[in-house]
N, C-alpha and C positions, 0 to 999 in steps of 0.2 A: 573489594579485592576477594578473589579467589585463587587459591594453591591448590596445586597438584603435585605429587609425588609422582617422578621417571626415576628416581633411583634411590633406594633406603639405605643400603647395604655400606659399610666403613671398611677402609683396609683394599680387599680386591674384591672383584665380581666374585660370583660364587652360583651360578646356576645350577638349576638340577631339582631333583623332587621334593628335597628337603626345604628348598625355599621357594615354593612356588606362591605361596599366600603373600608373604611379605615380601618379598622381589630379592631378586638376588644381584641384581644392578649397584654400583657404587651411586655417591652423591651427586644428584641432580633435581629439581623443583622447577616450577614455569608458574610464576605468578600474572595473574590475568587482572590489568585496570581499567578502569571503563574508557574507552576513546585513547587509549595510548596505546603503544605496541608492546608485543609481549617481554616479560622479563624472566631471563633465566638466571637459575643461582647454580650456582659451579656446574662443573663439564664433565661429570663422573660419566660411565658406561653406560647410564640412562637416559645421557641426552640424544643415544644415537635413535632409537624410538620416536625421542620428539623431534625430532629433524626429519623422521621422514614423513611423520604428521604434518608438520610446518610447510613442508613443500605443495602439502596438496592442498592444502587449504588456500581457496580465493583470496584476491589480494597480495599485498607487496610484500616481501620479507625483508621489512626491516624490524632489528630483534636488538634488545640490550641483554649483554650479559655481566651479571656480577659475579665476581670470584672472591670465595673466603679466603683461601689460600694457596700454595704449587706443589702441594703434594700430589703424585700422580694421581692416586684413586681419585682425585676430584679435577682431573684434567685429562687423563685419556681418551674417555669419548669424543672428546674434539676432534679427533682422528678420523671418524667417522660421522660427524654432523653434518648432514646432508646439505644445510643451506651454505655452508663454508664453500663448496662446490660449484654454487651457482653464482653464476654470473652478475645477477641482478638484485643480490642479496647485498646487505648490508647490516653489519653486525659491531657495535659498541661496545666495546670493554669497559669497565669500571670495575669500582668495589678495592679490592687489595692494591696497591698502586704497580707492585710487578707484575701484576695481570697477563700484560702483552709478550713479557718477558717469557713468561710460566707458557706460555699458549704458541710462543716460536721455538722453544727446545726441545719441546715433545716430538718435532718436526726432524726429518733428518737435512743435516745443514752442507750436504754434498760432499760430506770427508768421506765418505765410502765404508761407513760404518755398520751400515743397513738398519738404521734404525725404521726409517719407514721411506717408502719409495718417492712420496712426494713433499717438495720443501715447501716451507710456509709460504715464503712468495710466490710460488706455480697459485696457489690458492684463488680462484678466481674470483670470489668474494670478497666486498671490500671491509676490512675488519680492522677495525682501528680503535685504538685508546681514547674515551672523551672525557677531557679534563673536566666536564660537568658530573662526573660518577667516580668523583673521588674523595674519599674520607676528610672531614669527620661525618658532613651531613651533605644531603645534596636533595633534590627534589625528582620525583615521576609524575611529570602532569601533579594532580591534586594531592599526591602522599609524598609526605615526607620521609627521608631515609636518614634515620641517624645511625653513626655504626660506633662498634666496641673492638677492642680488640683481644683475642682469646689467649688463653693460657694454651699456647699450644708449639713445640718445637717448631721453630725458623718463623714463627710467628702466624697471625690470619687477623681477620675478623667477622663480627656480627654482624648482623643487621635489625634493626626497628623500624617497620613501617607502619606510618601513623596516616589515619585518614578520618576527618570528623569525630574526631572521640573516640576511634574506635584504633586498635594497635595489633602488628602480629608480629614477634618475636623468634629470629631464626639465629642459632646457636650451636654451630656444628664443631666438632674438634675443640673440645672444649675440657679443660681439667679445672674442677672447679676449685678443689683442694688443692690444687699441684702446682708446682712451680711458675713462677709468672708474676707481671706487674699485677695483676685485678686479684682480689677477696672476694667471697662469697658476697659481701654486702655490697660491691661494686656492682656484681652482676644482679642483685635483688634490686637495686636503684634503676637499673639499665630495663629489668625489665617487669617494674613495677606498674599494678591495672591492665597487663595487657592481656587480650581477649584469648590471645592462644600464645603460648610459649612451646616452639619446637628445639627441643635439644641432644645433642648428644647423651646416650645413654649406652654405651660399648660394655660397661664392664657390670659385674655381680660386685659389692660392696668388699665382699670373701677374697676378691683377684686384685684390689688395689694395691695392697702393700708390694708385690712384685711388679706391677704396671704402674708403678707413682712418678711421675714425669715423661708418661709417653703421651699426655695431650687429651687425655679423653676422661669423661665422669662414669660413675655407678650411675642407676638409676635412685637409690634412696638419696644418693645429694639431689640427684635434679626433683625428686618430690619436694623437700626440704625448701629447694628453692622456691620453686612454683608458689608452696604455702606462703614463704616469706614473701615475696612478691604480690600476691593476691593474684594470680591472672585465673581467669577464666577457662583453659583448656591446655591440656597438658598432654604433647606429642612426643613421644620416646621415638630417636630416631638413629643412624649410623651403626645399626645392629651388627654387632661380631658375625665376620664369615666362619667362623666356626660353630655358630648357632643356629639350630634350626628353627622352623618356625614354630614346633612346637616347644622350642625352648623362650623365646619369644614370647609366647604365649603367658609362659610361666610368669616371667619377670611382669608383664604387664597384670596379671592378676597381684601380684605380692606389690605393686606400686601402687593397684588400687585401694588395695586392705589398709595399704600405709596410708595415702590419701585420703579416705574416708569420703562420705556422700559429696562433700562440698566440692570436691575438684576429680573431674571425670578427667581421666586419663587413658590414650592408647598408643598404641604401636602404631609409626609410619609404615604404611603400606602402598607398594607401587600402584596406580591407576586411581587412588582414593584421592580425591578432592574436598577443599574445607573453604570454608567463604567469611569473611570476617565485615562486617559494616552492609552498608546496603548496597 
């Protein structure tokens, strides 16, 4: 499995000189599985550049889109996802059960309110919910996908991708110690032994008192989770839009110091890829 980051910011896109290294686009990743169609995780603003690359590549435009939840920073890039405007493209939508509803709602429904000049029904591509991509678990060819609920306003799901004894976990927009149905113990079991854990680390520990219930975690809690779960590598993501690249680097340095030499820690960066398994 090969995973590439196309958007790493949370809440709102923040292009500019202070976000060039880690990226200013909101959440979007692409998982490549040998012999399978590409799997896109969330449709934040980073999906625009991914779509441009997809339409230039040879072969059919057959895409799987898995959504974690319906907040705008994880959906709005779909308005400019080039494969959606190609008649020969097929996009199977799965993950969060209300994913199709969320995609439809970002388009203008001809109410005259000016949301967007194109309606969802006008899109040339074949875009449909796939019942075979629903929680709590499903398969993507040789990869088993297990889902878990997020502690996040209005809900959401995270994903664990397993193949031949290897595992990759993606948990964005998740408050480990916040209100919600799941405890840190629950997440430690879900992440247990994963080769790579990618987790929301939008906040500093000292910011949490004012942001409790907002649905995001601080970097220190995420390091604790990674250590308890015995993961091989930790990637911090969903960087706060007010955080510069330098400030993200400072968080990584603190996280590495806390984690020690046994747990590699890095921050997600647009364009970076990582591989899990053979």
